[in-house]
C-alpha positions in Angstrom: 134.6 123.5 68.1 131.5 122.2 66.0 128.8 120.6 68.8 126.3 119.7 68.1 124.2 118.4 71.0 121.6 115.8 70.4 119.2 114.8 73.3 116.3 112.9 71.6 112.4 112.7 72.0 112.8 108.9 73.6 115.2 110.4 76.0 113.6 112.6 79.6 113.9 115.5 78.8 117.7 116.8 79.8 118.8 119.5 82.7 121.4 121.7 82.3 123.1 118.8 80.5 122.9 116.9 77.4 122.8 113.4 76.4 124.9 113.2 74.2 127.4 115.7 72.0 129.3 115.5 69.1 132.5 117.4 69.0 134.8 118.0 65.8 137.5 119.8 66.1 141.4 119.7 65.7 142.6 119.0 69.7 141.6 117.1 72.9 142.1 118.7 76.1 142.0 116.2 79.4 141.2 118.4 81.5 142.4 117.2 85.3 139.9 116.9 88.6 139.2 120.7 90.4 138.4 120.7 93.4 137.8 124.2 95.4 141.3 124.3 95.9 143.0 128.1 96.3 145.8 129.2 95.1 148.3 128.5 98.1 146.8 124.4 97.8 143.9 125.0 100.6 139.8 123.8 100.5 137.5 127.0 100.5 133.8 127.0 100.4 132.5 125.4 103.7 129.2 124.4 101.7 128.6 122.1 98.4 127.6 125.6 96.0 130.6 127.4 97.6 132.8 124.2 96.7 131.1 123.6 93.1 131.5 127.5 92.1 134.7 126.7 92.9 135.4 123.9 91.6 133.8 125.0 88.1 136.3 127.6 87.8 139.1 125.9 88.6 137.7 124.2 85.9 137.6 126.5 84.0 140.6 128.7 84.6 142.6 125.4 82.6 140.6 125.1 79.8 141.7 128.9 79.5 145.2 127.7 80.0 144.8 125.9 76.6 143.0 128.1 74.8 139.6 126.6 74.7 136.5 128.3 76.6 133.8 126.9 77.9 131.5 126.4 74.8 134.3 123.6 73.9 133.2 121.9 77.1 132.2 118.3 75.2 131.8 115.9 78.7 131.6 116.8 82.5 132.0 114.3 85.3 131.3 115.9 88.3 131.5 113.6 91.8 129.9 114.4 94.6 130.7 113.1 98.3 126.3 113.6 98.8 124.7 113.5 95.4 121.6 113.8 97.9 123.1 116.8 98.7 123.8 117.8 94.7 119.8 117.5 93.8 118.8 119.1 96.6 120.9 122.4 95.6 120.8 121.7 91.9 118.4 124.6 91.1 121.9 127.2 92.6 124.2 124.5 90.9 122.2 125.1 87.9 122.7 129.3 88.1 126.3 129.0 89.4 126.8 126.6 86.6 124.7 129.1 83.3 126.8 132.6 85.1 130.6 130.7 84.5 129.4 128.1 81.7 126.9 129.4 79.5 124.0 127.5 78.8 126.1 125.2 76.0 125.8 122.0 78.2 128.4 119.1 77.6 127.5 115.6 78.1 127.7 115.1 81.7 127.1 112.7 85.1 126.9 113.1 88.7 128.8 109.5 90.6 129.0 109.7 94.6 132.3 108.6 95.8 133.1 107.4 99.6 135.8 111.0 99.6 138.5 112.5 97.5 141.5 113.2 97.6 141.1 116.2 99.4 139.3 114.9 102.8 136.8 118.3 103.3 136.5 118.5 99.1 133.2 118.3 99.0 133.0 118.3 95.1 135.2 117.7 91.9 134.4 118.3 88.4 136.7 116.8 85.6 136.0 117.5 81.2 137.0 116.5 78.3 137.3 119.7 75.5 137.3 119.8 72.2 139.0 122.3 70.7 139.1 123.9 66.9 
C-alpha cells in the first residue's frame, strides 16, 4: 500500500492518529471488531490497557491473515465503554500501540458505547486496511 498521512496545519496537532490517510492499493480489507477474546472465546484482562493490548493483537492477527501489516491500516475505530478511562490511560495505550503497530498511525476515532457484545469487554477495535 502507498499511504499518505495528512495532518493539515489548520487542524490541531494529532496525537496517536492521523487526520487523513490517502491509501492506494489493490485490496481493501475490512476488519471486524475485535475485543480481548482469547482463543477459547473468553474476555481476558481486567484493565483497559490489558484489554486494549489483546484487542489490538487480535485485530493485527486478522490483518496478517489477510496478508497485511500494521502499516496497511488506513482507518481504525475504537469503541470504549468509558472514554474518560480511555483518556486517563492514553499514554499507556499509545505505548502499547507503538510497540505492536509502530508509528504509522491510521485515521482513528474513539467512540463511547454503553456496552459491547461481550458484557465484560471494555474496548473493541475495528479497521480498514488497504493492501498493495
